[in-house]
N, C-alpha and C positions, 0 to 999 in steps of 0.2 A: 634474613628479612624480619623486620619488626612490624607486626600488624596489630592495630588496636582500633576499636571504635573511637571516633573523634569526640565523643561526648564524655563528660566527667564520669557518669555512671556507666559501667561496662556491663551490658546485659549478659555477656558470655564469660564474665570474669570467673565464675564458679566452675567453669569447665576445665578439667585437666587435659594435658596433651593426649592422654589415653582416651578421654571422652571424645575429643575432637576426631581422633582417628577412628573410633568406634562409630561415630555418626557417619563419617565418610564411608566406612565399610558397609553400613546398612543401606545408605543411599546408592552406593555402587551396586549392591545386590538387587535393589529395586530396578535400577536402570538395566542391568543385564537380563533380568527376567522379562522386562517389557521388550527389549530388543529381540530376545529369543522367540517371543510369541507374536511378533508382527506377522501379518498375513492378509488373506483375502478380505477379512472383515474391515481392516484398516484401509486397504486400497479402495474397497467399495465405498467407504465413508467419504474420502476426499473426492472421488469421482461424482458422488451424489451432490456434494456441496458445490462443486464446479458446475454441474448441470443445473442446479437450482439457481445459482448466481446468474448464469446465462439466460435462463428462462425469465428471471425477474427483470433483467435488463431489456431483453427483446420484448417482453410483455409490456413493460413500462413505456417503451418507445412506440409500440403499436397503439396503446391507449392514447398517448399524446397526439398521435397522428390522426386517429379516426374519431376520437371523442370530441364532442362539441360543447359539453357543459363544463362549468367550472369544477364540478366534482371529479370529472375525468382528469383534469389537469392535476388535481391533488393526488388522485390515486396513482397516476403515471409517475408523478414526481416522487411519491413515497416509494414506489417500486424501484425507481432508479437509485434512490438513496440507499435502500436496503442492499441493492446489487453492488454499489460502490463500497459500502461498509464490508460486506462479505468478501469482496475481491481483495481489498487491502488487508483486512484483519485475519480472517481464517484461512484465506488462500495465499495471497501474496507474501505476507510476513512469514508464514510457516513453510511454504515451499522454498523461499529463499534461505531459510535456515537449514535446508537440506533434510527436513523431516520426512520427505517422501522419496528421497533419492534411491533408497533401497528397492523401490518398485522397478527401477531401471526403465521407466517410461519416459522417453525423450520429450514428451509433451508436458510432463509434470515433474520437472527436474530443476534444481537450483541453478544449473549452468545454462538453462535455456529459457526460463520463465521471464517474461517481460510484463510487468504489472501496470495497472492503471494509476500511475503515480509519477510525479515530476522528478523523482530521484532515480538516476540510472541504477539498475540492479547491482552492478559491480561496486559502485560507490557506496550504496547502502550496506552491502555485505561487509565491506571493509570497515566502515564506521561503526556498524551495529554488531555484527558477529565477531569480528576480530578485535575490536577495541572495547566496546561497551561491556560485552559479556566476559571479557578477560579482566578488566579493571573495574568491575561493578562498584559504584559508589565510593571510589577512592578519590578524595578531594585532590584536584590538580591532575588527575589521570583520566577520569571518566567524565568527559564533557557532556554526557547525558544528564549530569547533575545540573539542571537548569539550562541545558543546551548552550552553556558558555555565556549566557546573557543574564541569568538570574542568580540571585543569592539564595541557596537552599540549605545551607549549613551554617551553624553558628561560627565555625572556624574560618569561614570566608570573611575577609575584611569588609566591613560596611562602608559604602560610599553613598553620597547624596543621590546619585543616579538611581540607586536601588528603590527610592521612594516611588518611582514610576513602574516598578515591576508588576504590580497587579494589572495595570492597564496594558503593559507590554504582554503579559501572559494572556490576556483576553484577545489581543490582536493576533498573537501567535496561534491561539485556538482557531481563529477564523481563517487563517492562511496556513494551516498546519502542514499541508502537503508541500507547499513551496518552502516553508520554513525548514522542514526536514531536508529537502533537497539542498538548500544553501548550507545547512549544517554539515551534511555528508560531504559536500565539496570543500569544506574547511574555509568557507568565505569569511567567517568571523576571525579566524586566526590570521588570514591574509590582511584583513582590515587593521587588526591590532599590531601586526608585525612592523618592525622598525627597519628591517633589512630588505624590503621589497618582497614581491610575491614569488615564491619558489616555482620553478618550472612545472613541477607535478601538480601544483594547485591550479595553475593556468589551464592545464589539460583537463582537470576535473571540472573547472568552471565552464569550459567550452562544452564538455559532455552534459553538464547540468542544463545549460541554456538550450542545447539541442533537444533534450528530453522534455524540458519545460515547454519549449515552443511547440513540440508535437502535441502535448496535452492541450494547450490552448487552442491550437488549430482544430483538433478533434472535437473538443467540447463546445467551442464558441464560433466555429466557422463551418466545418463539414456537416456535423449533425443538424444544426439549424438550417443550413442550405438545403439539405436533403428533405427538410420538412416543407419546403415550398412556402405557401401562404401562412403556414403555422411557424414560421421562423422565430418570431418573438416568444411563442409559447415554449418551444424547445430550448431556446436560449435561456429563458428564465428557469425552466425546469432543471437544466444542467447546472446553472449557478446555485440553485437552492440545494440540489443533491450534493454538489461538491462542498458547500458550506456545512450541510448536515454531517457528511462523512468526516470533515475536518474537525468539527467540534466534538463529535462522538469519539474519534480516535484520540484526540488530545486528552479528553476526559479519562479514557481508559488507561492511557499511558501515565497520566498523573496519578491515578489510583494505585498503579503498580510500583511507583518510584518515589512519590513525594509526600504521602500522608505522614501525619505526626506518628512517631514511633518507628519509622523506617530509619535504620542507622546509616550514617556516613562514616568513612574511615580515613585515617591518616596513615601514610606509608612513607617512612623516612628513607628507606632503601628498598628499591624494587629490584628483585633478582629472581632467579628460578628456584628459590628454596621454599616457596609456599607449597605446603603439602596439599593433596587432594581434599583431605578433611578440612583444612583451613579455608580452602576455596569454597567448599560446600557451606560452611558456617557463614562465610561472608555473604553468599547468595541468600541464605535463609534469613539473615538479619537485615539485608539491604533490599528486601522486596515485600510486597503486601498483596493480599488476595481480595477479591470481591465475592461475597456470597450472593446467590440468586438462583434463578430458574435455569433449566437446560437451554432455553432459547436465549437468555441473556449471555450465558457462557459462549454459545455459538457466535453471537453478534460481537463479542469482544475478541473473537479469534482465540478463545480459551485463554486469553491473557488475564482473565479474571482469576486464573490459577497462576499468577505471576511468580509466586514462590517456586512452584513446581517447574514452571518454564525456565526460571533462572538456574535451577539445579540440573534440569535435563533439557537444554534448548534444542537438542536434535531428536527427541522422542516425538512420535505423532501426537498432535495436539488433542485428538479425541481421547487419549489415554490419561490426560492430566486429571480429569475428574475422578477416574478410577483409583489413582494412586494418592490423591490428596488426603484421604483419611489416614493412610499410613504415614505420610509426611507429618501431618498434624500430631499424630500419636508420638512420633519421634520428638517433636518439639516439647510435648508435655512431659515425656519421660526424662528429658534432659533439662527441664526447668527453663525453657525458652518460650518467648511470647510469639504465638502464631497470629500475625497481624491480618485479621480479616474482618470486614464490615460489609453491610449492604451498600449498594452503589451510591446512593445519595449521601450517606454518611461518610463514605470514603472520599467522594469528590469534595464534600465540605471540609474534611480534614486536610486534604491536599491544598485547597485554596487558603485555608487558615494558615498553613505553614508558609505559603507564598506571601501572604499579607504580613504575617508576624515577622518574617525575616527581611521584609522591605524596610523595616526600622532597625535601629541599633539594638543589640542584644538587651533584652529585659525591658525595652521601652514600652511595649504594650502592657505589661504587668504594671508598670509605673503609672500609666494613664488611668488605671482604676482608682488611684488615690489622688491624682492631681487634675487640675483643670485642663481639658483637652485643648482649648484654645491656646493656652500658654505653651503647651508642648509643640503644637503646630508652628507657632511663631519661632520657637527655639530651633526646630528643624529647618525652617525657612532661612533663618540667619546662618545655620551651618551650611546650607546648600549654596548660599551666596558667597560665603567666605572661601 
């Protein structure tokens, strides 16, 4: 297997094979230590988070039902938004990763958890756990790189349709739940395919539509109907809560995968020869963290520790903050860049990359020296041709 960052400058070029394996050994040691120390403290943590999420949802719906003032609607909607974010990020994502399977609690297990999301759990686990985490940031293998619809690496061929990707990224943020469901069902591959839709894709699409339909009925029919005369208030609150959850989740995921400085990789031959050390280094260079408060880490599902999550996707999420200083120290000792910024800066960096790569390589730098209008006319002519 030949693995190399797809950029001209290789940030890990100075590492010897011995360095790579030493990094892998140190990270393996961290993982084994955490696995051996899992216990009641961790189990109590996830149970508290689940209890808090349910309290927020029930409390929000109660306020919407009995509150008469506009402020009550805002408080209830905010409570619902927080509940949906917690359920998807810190609970659903991490439970479906199997982080809590060791508890042997059938109610908090990756094989039984059904989350508040349009993507069926089994489809999400296939696309995310089995594909994305294995082929992280490998161009042509990891469709999480732009979800198969955006250009997020210089090595991807530029096409005129990429000019629309900032607008497309905004739309994706607003319907992120549904977008992930369509992505997990391989809808994009089915549309682009020239040989018809494979039978397994048809099965996934039917499963997606059933799950998506249940979500729509729950949020926009059942809950509003149970509110009686407050039907419209509940309908609007659910819509705003879903939009808030979608935009927040999309922003967090962008921060972990798309900021400037996050590496993409080319893999000429993919086989089983990648060592554990090489896999670890790829995760380290292909992810980014968000610095912030404990509350911010909680609301991101601890995906603010995306580097740690990609190195250890099956460790309990509450441990990522504890081991992050050790991982950062490892970066520094081996001369690697630990990509971390505050939330606003990381979101801005990710959006800058989306915008920059919507144009041909080097075009944005060129506009600093030339008239913007002439460049836009040039691109418009290219789009028409």
